[in-house]
C-alpha positions as CSV (number, residue, x, y, z in Angstrom):
1,X,20.2,-8.1,8.6
2,X,17.3,-6.0,7.4
3,X,13.9,-6.4,9.1
4,X,11.2,-7.9,6.9
5,X,8.0,-5.8,7.0
6,X,4.5,-7.2,6.4
7,X,2.7,-5.0,3.9
8,X,-0.9,-5.4,2.7
9,X,-2.4,-3.2,-0.1
10,X,-6.1,-3.1,-0.4
11,X,-7.0,-2.1,-3.9
12,X,-9.5,-2.2,-6.8
13,X,-9.2,-2.6,-10.5
14,X,-8.9,0.6,-12.5
15,X,-7.6,2.6,-9.5
16,X,-4.7,4.9,-10.5
17,X,-3.5,5.5,-6.9
18,X,-3.6,1.7,-6.2
19,X,-1.3,1.2,-9.2
20,X,1.0,4.0,-8.1
21,X,1.2,2.5,-4.6
22,X,2.1,-1.0,-6.0
23,X,4.7,0.5,-8.3
24,X,6.3,2.4,-5.5
25,X,6.5,-0.7,-3.3
26,X,7.9,-2.7,-6.1
27,X,10.5,0.0,-7.0
28,X,11.6,0.0,-3.3
29,X,11.8,-3.8,-3.4
30,X,9.2,-4.0,-0.6
31,X,7.1,-7.2,-0.9
32,X,3.4,-6.9,-0.3
33,X,0.2,-8.8,-0.4
34,X,-2.5,-7.3,-2.6
35,X,-6.1,-7.7,-1.5
36,X,-8.1,-6.9,-4.6
37,X,-11.7,-6.0,-3.7
38,X,-14.2,-7.9,-5.8
39,X,-11.8,-10.8,-6.4
40,X,-11.4,-13.0,-3.3
41,X,-11.8,-10.0,-1.0
42,X,-14.9,-7.9,-0.1
43,X,-15.4,-4.3,0.9
44,X,-16.8,-5.6,4.2
45,X,-13.5,-7.4,4.8
46,X,-11.6,-4.2,4.2
47,X,-13.9,-2.3,6.6
48,X,-13.2,-5.0,9.3
49,X,-9.5,-4.2,9.1
50,X,-9.8,-0.5,8.4
51,X,-13.2,0.7,9.7
52,X,-12.7,4.3,8.6
53,X,-11.7,3.4,5.0
54,X,-13.5,5.6,2.4
55,X,-11.2,5.0,-0.5
56,X,-8.5,2.7,-1.9
57,X,-5.7,2.0,-1.7
58,X,-5.5,1.3,1.9
59,X,-2.0,0.3,3.0
60,X,-1.2,-1.6,6.2
61,X,2.3,-2.1,7.4
62,X,3.0,-4.5,10.2
63,X,-0.6,-4.3,11.3
64,X,-0.7,-0.5,11.4
65,X,-2.9,1.4,9.0
66,X,-0.7,3.8,7.0
67,X,-3.5,5.2,4.8
68,X,-3.6,5.9,1.1
69,X,-0.9,6.5,-1.6
70,X,0.2,9.9,-0.3
71,X,0.5,8.5,3.2
72,X,2.6,5.6,1.8
73,X,5.0,8.1,0.1
74,X,5.5,9.9,3.5
75,X,6.0,6.6,5.2
76,X,8.5,5.4,2.6
77,X,10.5,8.6,3.0
78,X,11.1,7.7,6.7
79,X,12.7,4.4,5.8
80,X,16.0,5.6,4.3
81,X,15.4,3.6,1.1
82,X,17.2,5.0,-2.1
83,X,14.8,7.2,-4.0
84,X,14.4,6.2,-7.6
85,X,10.6,6.0,-8.3
86,X,9.8,9.5,-7.1
87,X,12.4,11.0,-9.5
88,X,10.9,9.5,-12.6
89,X,8.6,11.4,-15.0
């Protein structure tokens, strides 16, 4: 039985890296909660959870701050999940 991970993606509208992060997670069949700043969530709430955040996306996995999109790619590469998204053009 696979372990279910808890993923939170802090994002904003019109953010290309936020969109890439969400597509990557969907492609890997990893469920996530999106916290869209400006709609139900505030910048202050993000900073409570990730005090050093200076950009979005901010990805949190099982309570641990992973970082942005590039950090998510590195993290995903450690999970032994079949690689399909990264090979697309």
